N, C-alpha and C positions, 0 to 999 in steps of 0.2 A: 719438791725442790728440783731445780735444774742442775745440770752438771756444773755450770758456771758458778752458781750460788754455793754449791758444796765445795768447789775448789777455792772460792774466795774465803769461806769460813775456815777452811784448812790453813790457808796462808795467814789469816789473822791469828790463828792459834800458834802457828810457827813464830810469828812476830812476838806474841806474848811470851812464848817460851824463851826467845832470844833475850827479851828484856829481863826475864827471870835469871838467865845465865849471866847477864851483865851485872845484875845486883849481887848474885852469888860470888862473882869473881872479883869483887872489889878488893884491892890489895895484892892481887896476883897479876902481874903485867901480861904474861903470855895468855893466860886465861881470858883476860879482858880483851886482848887483841882478837883472839878467836871468836869471842862472843860478839864483838862489834862487827867483825866481818860476816858472821852468820846473820846478824840483823840486817846488814846492808844487802846481802844476797837475797834475803826474804823480801826486802823492799823492792829490789830490782824485779823479782818475779811477780810482784803486784802491779807493776807498770801497765801491763796489757789490760787490766781490769778498769783502768781509768782513761784509757785512750778510746776514742770513738771507733766503732766498727767501720771497716773499709768496705 
């Protein structure tokens, strides 16, 4: 496996854990806000994987 594949798998696992945190935080406003921000941050870090190499 290349480093890029390993990093991609790691970020997918982070996204899945963020979704788990969102599910676990249902009913708690601040926990939900933190979980959603964590998910958004993970998605931002995934952007380079979908952009063409320059």
